[in-house]
N, C-alpha and C positions, 0 to 999 in steps of 0.2 A: 355169825355163821353165815358163809358164802354159798348161796343156795345152787345147786345143779339144776335145770330147768330145762326139759324137753318140751319143744314147740312144733307141732304139727302141722301144716296145712300150704295154704296158697303163697306163692311170693310172685308179684306181676309189675311188669314197669307202667307207672301212669304217667300221663300229662294231666295237668291242673291248671285250669285257666279262670280266670275271673272275668264273670259276664256283669251288665250293667243294672240286669234284673231278673226276676221270676215271676211270670213266665217269661221263657225266653221267645221273643219276637222274629219271625223269619225275616231275613236279609240274605242277599246271595253270598255277602261277603262281608266280614266285619272283624274289626281288630280287638282283642280281648285287651282287657284293661291289664292283665299281667297274665304270663305263661311261664309254667316252670314243669320239668320232668324228674322223675327218679323212680328209684326201687320200693315198693311197698307192699301191701297186701297184709291181710291181716297178720298170718303167721311171720311174716318178715319184720313187720312195724313191732309186734309182740316181742320176738326175739332182740332186735336191735336196742328195743327200750331197756330190756332185762339187762344186757350187756353193759349198757352207760351206767347203769343204776349197781352194776359190780356182781351179778347173777353170772354162772356160767352157763351159756345159754348154748343149747344144741340145737339146729334147725333139720327139721325134717322135710322137705319140700320137693317140688319137681320144676325143674327148669328147662326150656327147650335148648336144642341143638343149634337154633338160628340165630338170626344176628341179635335179635332184642337178648336172647338166652346168654350170648356171651358178654352183653352189658350187664345183665344182671348178674351173672357170676363174679365179673370184676368187682363189683360193688359188695356182694358179699364178702369177697375176700378181702376188700378193703376194712370191712368192719370185723374181721374175724369170726362170720359166719357161714364160710365155705369148706363144709366137712363133709364125713362119710354119709352124713343123712341127706346131702342134697344130688338127687338121682337125676337122670336125662330124660328127656320125654322128645318127640317130634317136634311141639310146639311151645311159645310161652304163653302163658297167660297176660293179659294187658288191661289196660281201664283208661276212662276220660273220666274227671271229675269237673263239674261246674261248680263254681263258687259265686254267691252273691255276695254284694258288697255289705253286707252283715255277717258274714260267715257262713252263711247256710250252704250245704252242699247237695249236689244232686249227682249221685255216681252211675256209671257206665260199666260196672266190672265187665269183663270177657273172659270167662274161666274155661271156654269150651276146649281149649288145647290141654287140659291136663285134667279136667273133670273125670275121665276115664282110665285114666293112668293106673295099671294095676301097680301100686305100692308096694314093694316088697315087704311082709311082715318082720321077718328077720332083721332086716335093716333097723326099722323103728326098734325093735325090741334090744339090739344091740347099742343103739343110742341112749335107750333107758337104765342099763344097767350103772349102778351106782346112785340112779336122779333121786331127787326129792319129792319131784313134781312132773307130772304130766300134763301139758295143754293141749288137748285136740280141739282144734278148729271146728266149724261144719263143714268144711268145704268136701265135696261132693268123694274126692278120692281117699277121704280118711273114714269115709263112714264104713268102709268094709272091714276096717281095723280097731273100730271100736270096742268090740266085744271079746276081741282076743286081749285086746291090751288093757281091758278091765282084769285080766288074770293075771297081769304082771304083778301085781301087790304094790302099785305105785297110787298115790293118790293122783285123781284125773281133775281138770277145772276147766271149766268150758265156758264161751261167750256165745250165746244163741244170738247174739244182734238183735234184730227186728223181729222176735216172735211175738206170736198176738196169741196162741192156745198152749195151756200147759200139758196137752195130750198132744200136741202136733206130731204127725205120724213122722214126718222127715226127721224131725231132731228128737225123736223119742231114745234111739241107743244114745246119744250122748248124756241126754237127760236121765237116764238110770244110772248111767256110769258116774255122773259129775259127784264130787263132793265140794265143789266150789263150781256156782252156777253164777253168771251174770248176763246179762242182758240191758238193752236199750228201754226206756220208756215208751218211746216213740208211737209203739201200736199195741200195748199193753190195754185189753177191754174192760179193767178194772185199775184202781188205784195201787200204788208198787205195794202198801203195807196188805192190802188183799192178795195181790199176786205172791207175795213171798209165803203167806199162809198158807195158799194153795200147792206151793211146791213143795214146800215142807210135809204137808199132807198127803199128796202124792207120790214123793220121792222119800223115801225113809233114809237112802244113803248120804242125802245132800246135806252138808252140816254148815253151808254159808249161801246166802242169796243174795246179791250185788244186783243194783238196778241204776243204772245212770240216766239223771234227770234232768242233762243238757243245763240250760242256763240258772236252774236250780240246785245243781250239785250232784251227789250220790245218796243212796241209802243202802244200808248192808242190814239182814235180818240173821241172826244166829239161832240157832235149832234150840238153845236155852231160854228162847224168849227176848232176848234184847233185840234192839231195834236202833242203829245207828243213823244219824242224818248230818252229814256235811254241807253246808253251802258252798254253792260255786265263786270260785275269785277267777279273774282274768287280770294277771298283772300288768299284762301288756296289751290289752284289749283283744279283740276278736276279728282275726284275719280270715280263717279258714277252719271249720269244725272237723275236716274229714280225719279220721283216725281218733278221733277225741276219745271212743270208747276203747280203744285196743290200748291206748297210753293208759286210761284209767285201769282196765285191767291189768295189763302188766305191770303198774306200778304197785298196786295191792299186792298182786302176788309176790312179787319180790319182799315187799315189806312184812308182809303177813308170813312168807317161811321164815325171812330173817329174824322175826322179833317176837311171833306168836301174838303180836299183840293188835286186833282187829280194828281199835279205835285209831291207834296211830298210823296203820295199813292204809285208811280210807280217807285220811287226812292227807297223805301223804300223795297217794292216786289223784285226789279233787287239784292239788297244788300243779301236781306235775302235767294233767291233763289240760287245766286252766292255762299252764304256761305254753305248752303247745301249739293250742287254738290262736295263740298269739301269731303265729309264724305263717307263711306263704305255703311253708315243706313241713307240716308237723311232725313228718317221720324222723326229722333230724335234729327236731330242739327238743330233746329230752333235757331235762335238769341233771346234773350230776349228783350224789348223794351228799357233798358238800352243800351245794346249792340249796337241795331241798333241807336241808336242817337249818339253813340260815334264814327261810322264810318262815314267819309266825304260821300256826296252824290256822285253817277257816273255821269260822263258829260252828259248833258241833254239838247237836242235843244227843242224849240216849235216854230211850224211854222201852216201850214194849209194842211188839208187833200184836 
């Protein structure tokens, strides 16, 4: 099956630069270890990964009419993502990521130019025709769309990123709508197994809860009680962990919709995320389906949450 997946959220131009250490010490001027720029942002990264894996990805995003926006549009066009869902705003979102020698990152996203754009719901609905899945990132301009999108009858997947509260008031619309929910372990107040149980207890529509565990891999809970844990792999080492969660999420969604096998989907997701972090520009480093199949699956356990 070749999935059709709609992705709504931010597309940004990012500069990534290598720093000597964290914390960064003040100097009037400093030459970075390395510097690279490109188009990323959660929605663009997810859509580009999906497309590389073979999904039909439709991107719903806001791109400015400024100079940065021209570059973003050219990049989206080059990767087959510039479609009717890409609307114009006055300015483009941008960001800077500082990356340490061990691959840890410190991001400075600047989403103010697109945060308050009134994204037309009819554009989103049009892109959702015949789609198998709708990915709603938690960008601010997406929030007014969530309740209406929930009535389109398409399963919704959400990555809540650095969430720390299962009742978080900002993220609550997404949490209520999600059939698939992912997040990072970095700010969870409880162990991931307990977090998974709390989400299932609070949000009855959610069927799958994934937690990215960084250097420990990833965990996935299913409503039927199964708990899948896949150990991390980094075949090329770790250079930049920026967007690792986006890569994990996107790869899982493609494989889950394609195969309906959550174990295989999480294994492939961990493999692709581990491959991405070995590159200075992870957004462009996705494995192809053939490459993904050629790598043995990481160590995996299946138990109960």
